[in-house]
N, C-alpha and C positions, 0 to 999 in steps of 0.2 A: 058450445057457441063459438062460431068462427071468429078469428082475429080480424079486427078492422084496422086498416092502415090509417095512420094519421096523416091526412093530406094538409101539410102546412102551407098556408098561403105565403107567397113571396111578399115581404114587407113593402109598403108604399114608399114613394120617393121622399116624403117628409121624414119618415122613420129612418130610411137609409142615410139621409143627409145628417142626421143627428147622432146616430149610433155608429161610432167609428170602429168598434171592436177592440182589438189589442191596444193597450196604452203603453206597453213596455215598461210599466211601473206597477206591477200587480201588488207588491208588498205595501204600497202606500194607500191603496184604496181610492186613488184619485179618480174623479169623474171626468175631468178635462185633462188630457195628457200634458205633462210638463214640456218645457223646452229643453231639448237635449243639446245644449250649447257646448259641444265638444268637437275638436278636430280629430281626435284619436281614440280608439277603443282597444282595450286589453285583448291580446290574442286569446282565442279559444272561447269567447263568450258564446252562449247558446244560440244567439240570433245571427252569428257570423258577421257582425259589423267590424270593420277594421279602420276605415278612414272616411270622414264625412263626404269627401269628394266622390266616393263610390257607394254612398248609402248612409242613411241616418234614420233613427226611429221616426222622427217627424216627417221625413219623406214617405216612409212606408205607410204611416197612418193616413196621410193625405191621399196617397195613391190608392189605398184600399177603399176610401170613400168615393173617389172619382170613378173607380172601376164599378162599384155598386150602382152608382147613379146611371152610368153609361151602359151597364150590363155587358161589360167587356172582360176579356181574360187578363189583359195586361195594361199597365199604365206606368209611365215614367214622367216624373216631374222635373221641371227646369227652372232656371233663375228668372225667366221672363218669357213672354210669348215669342219674342224674336229669338231667344235662345232655343226654343222648341223648333222654330223655323230653321235655325242653324243646324240643329242636330239632324234633322231630316235631310237637308240639302247637302250636308257634309258626307253623306253616304254615297253620293254620286261621284263620278270621275270625269276627267277631261274628255270632251266629245259627247257626253250624255246630253239629252234634251229634256227640258221641262216644258210641257205644254200647259199654259196658264189661261184661266179665264181673263178676259181683257180688263176687267175691273177688279183689281186686288188692292188690299191695304198698302198704302204708300211705302211703309217701311219694309214690307216684304219685297216690293218692286225694287226699292233702293238696294236691298241686300243682293238680289239676283243680278241687277244691272251693274252695280258699282263694286261688288266684291267677287261673287262667284264667276262672273263672266271673265274676269282676269285669269282664272284658272282653267279656262277652256270649256266652261259649261255654256250650252246654248239655250237661250230662253225664247220661247215662242208664245204668241198671244192669239186668242180667238174668242169670238163672242159665242159662248155656250148656250145662250138663249135661242140661238138659231139652230134648229134641229138638223139642218144640213151639215153644220159643222161637227155635230156629234157623229154623224155617219162618216165623216172624213178623218176621224182620229188616226186611222192607220196610215193615211197619207203623210202625216207629220212625223211618223216613226218616233214617238216620244218614249223616253225611259220612265218618266213619271208625269202624272197629270195633277195640277194644283188648282183647287177650286175654293171659292167662298160662296156661301148661300145662306142668307141674303148677303150681297156684296157690300163692301165699304167704299164709298158712302151712298151709292146709288140704289142700294136695296134691290138689285136684280135677284130674282129667284131662279135657280138652276134646277133642272130635272136631274137630281143626283142619281136616282136609280137608273135612268136611261143612259147616263154617261158611264156609270160604273158597269152596267151590263155590257156595253160596247167595249170598255177597257178590259174587263175581265175575260172576254173572249180572246183578247189579244195578249193577255197576261201582263198588263200594264198596271202598276200600282197607282192608286188614287188617294190623294190627300185632300181632306175637306177641312178648311178652317171654319170651325163651328162656334167661334167666339160670340157672335151676335145672338145665337140661339141657345147654346148649351144643350145638354142632353135632355133637359126638361121640355124643350120645344121640338127638337128633332134629333134623331140618332143616325148619323152618317154610316156607322158600321152596319146597322140593320138594313140600310139601303144599298149596301155593297161596297162601301169604301174600305180601303186597306187601313188607312190611318185617319183618326179624328183628332184634330189639333185644336187646342183652346188656350187662349191667354187667360190664365186664372186671375190675373190682375183685375179683370173686368167684372163680369157678373158673378163668377164663382166666389171671389172674395167679397166684392160688393161694398167695400168701405174705403176705397181709394187710399189705402195705407200700406200696401205690399205689392211687390212685383212677383209674377210667377207665370209658368206655362206648363202644359202637359200634353203628352201624346198618348193616345189610347189605341189599342189594336187587338185583334184576335189572332194575329199572325206571330208565331213564335220567333221566326227569323227576324222580323222587323223589331220585335221587342228586344232581341239581343243587340241589334244595331243601335237602338235608342239607349240602352244601358251602357254600351261602349262609348257612345258620343257623350253621354252625361259625365262619365269618368275621364275619358281621354282628353276631351276638350275643356273640361272644367266648367260645364254648363249647369251645374247643380244650383238649386236655390239655397238660401240660408235656412237653418232650422227655425229661426224666429219667424221669417216670412211664411214658411210652411205651417207653422203653428197658427199664425194670424189667419191664413187662408182656410185652415181647418175650422177655426172659429167662425169665419165668415160663411162657409158653405152650409152651416147648420140652418141658416135662415134663407137660403137660396130659394126654395119653393115659395115661401111667403112673400119674398121680395118680387120674384118673377110674376106672381099672381097680381100683386098691386100694380106693378109697373106696366104690365101688358094691358090690364084693364084700363088704366089711365091713357095709355098710348092709343088704344083703339078709339076711345071717346074723343080725345084731342084731335086725332087725324080727321075724324068725321066733322068735328066742329070747324076746323080750319078750312074745309072745303067751301065754306060759305063766305070766305074772305078773298075773293078773286081780285080785288083792287090791288092788293099788295102781294098776295101769294098767287103766282101763276100756276104752280104745280105742287101738289102734296103727294109724296111717295111713301106708301106704307103697305106692306105685303097683304094685309087683310082688308085693304080698301078695295072696293069693287072696281074701281077705275085703274087699279094696278094691272099692267099688262100680263103678269103671271098670277093673277088672283086665284084662279081655279087650281093651279099647281100648288100654290102656297097653302091653300085650304086642305089639299090632299096630303101634303108632305109635312106640314108643320101643325103642331097642336094649338098654337096661337100665333099672332102676328109679330110677337116680340115687342120691345119697347124703344126701338129706334125709328125715328121719323125724319125724312129728308124733305126740305122745302126749297123750291125755286122761287126767288123773290123778284118782283118787278122793281128792283132797286139797283143803283150803281154800287161800286165797292165801298165808297165812303159811307153811304146810307145803310148798307148792309151791316157794316161794323157798328154804326150808331144803334141799329135795331138790336144787335147782339148785346151791346153793352148797356142798353136801357132796361134789360130784363132784371128782375129782382131775385127770382128763385133759380134762374139758370145762369151758372157761371160760364163765362167764355173760357173754355179750356179744352185741351185734348183729353183723350181717354173717354170712357163710357162705362155704363153698367153699375155705377155706384148708387147708394141710396139717395144721393143728391143729384138733382137734374143738372145737365150740362148742355151747352150749345157750342158747336165747333164750326169753324170756317175751313172746310177741307182744302181749298185751293192754296191757302197760305199756312195751313197747319199739318194735318195728317198726310196730305199729298203734296206738300211743298217741294219735295225732292223729285217729283215726277215732272218731266219736261212739259213745257207749255203746249206743244203740238198734241201730245197724248191727252193731256187734260181737256183740251178743247174738243178733241175727237170724242172723248167719253162724255163730255157735258159737265165737267167739274170746273165751273167758272166762278167768278167773283160774286155772283148772286145766289150761290148754293150754300145752304147751311144745314147742319145735321143736329138733330135733337136727341139727347139721351134722356129718356123720361125716368125720373127717380121715384122715390116713395112718398113724396109730399102729397097732400090732399089734392085730388084731381081738380077741384074747383079753383084752388089757389093757382095751380099751374096754368090753366086755361085763361084765367083772369089776367095773369101776368103777361101772357103772350098777346092777348087782345089789347091790353093797355099799351103795350109797346107798338103794336101795329097802328093804333089810332093816332100815333104821333106823326104818321106820314100821310 
């Protein structure tokens, strides 16, 4: 009788999120790995750890989980999302050009404009939702292309594959900030990106109690660059934060499922309230200008909703502060729902002219839908709207 091969199915994402593999504490039988709160390791240990700035078991555990979820070869973790941005940008030199999507996270823009420009880095911006601009990439002669999709806070959806196809022809590396989606909703590396960046502070951790960032890639050279940046620039996370994020990621699929289901329902419901809401922006809303692209590129619409209100600045803040279950705060992706005023919060450092061109004005608010009951969240929003 012939031998039959055992075709082992690849574990599902819920399983991958929970089972982290090596705990680096085999003798204890621990299910959850401990916190390796040490700066220094004895020379000659079997896992080659020497100094936490250049590696720690808690980093390795988290990196292995994120690699599994993203289905990538390499992952490097950092102390925050902006540390991950720093790690990538620091690989460039004076005279290099970054070609960016015109709508980026305000702190990324601030770093490019206020820090790296001083060292001779040139930063260019273009609207990548315009297909003609994709064809013109070569004209910009960029060293690196920097994307977000969906963008923060306008939720523009970019054709990542089309941009990467053009960039790859020209041998230009592409970074995709995938914080709003995570690998559960879209996988930039599968679409041709060189680097997938994520702020693990947000959805990956999901509990608003730790800072972190990660860069994933299938490119060995870029992986070496990230490891060097982590060590040389001191961009590493703490073992404790890595441990917290490892704990948080275990429920990521469950949280994403609840959050995205609520967001899709809430976005549709809010379309019926044109008196106060002039525009609802949500990728899986049929009125979204890139709706078809979003449906083809993303597994769900995510849990971020942006609203344009028919209110002045003062009343917009009154609306934000009258909500019961949405805290007025920066950040996103946690189990608790948040509302943000981008013009004065996440994008406060962006100059007024640019904000006006993009449409980030005082009547724009961004919702991060949490894990509360959907009915409670929509009731909270409607109650606040009825005050105007």
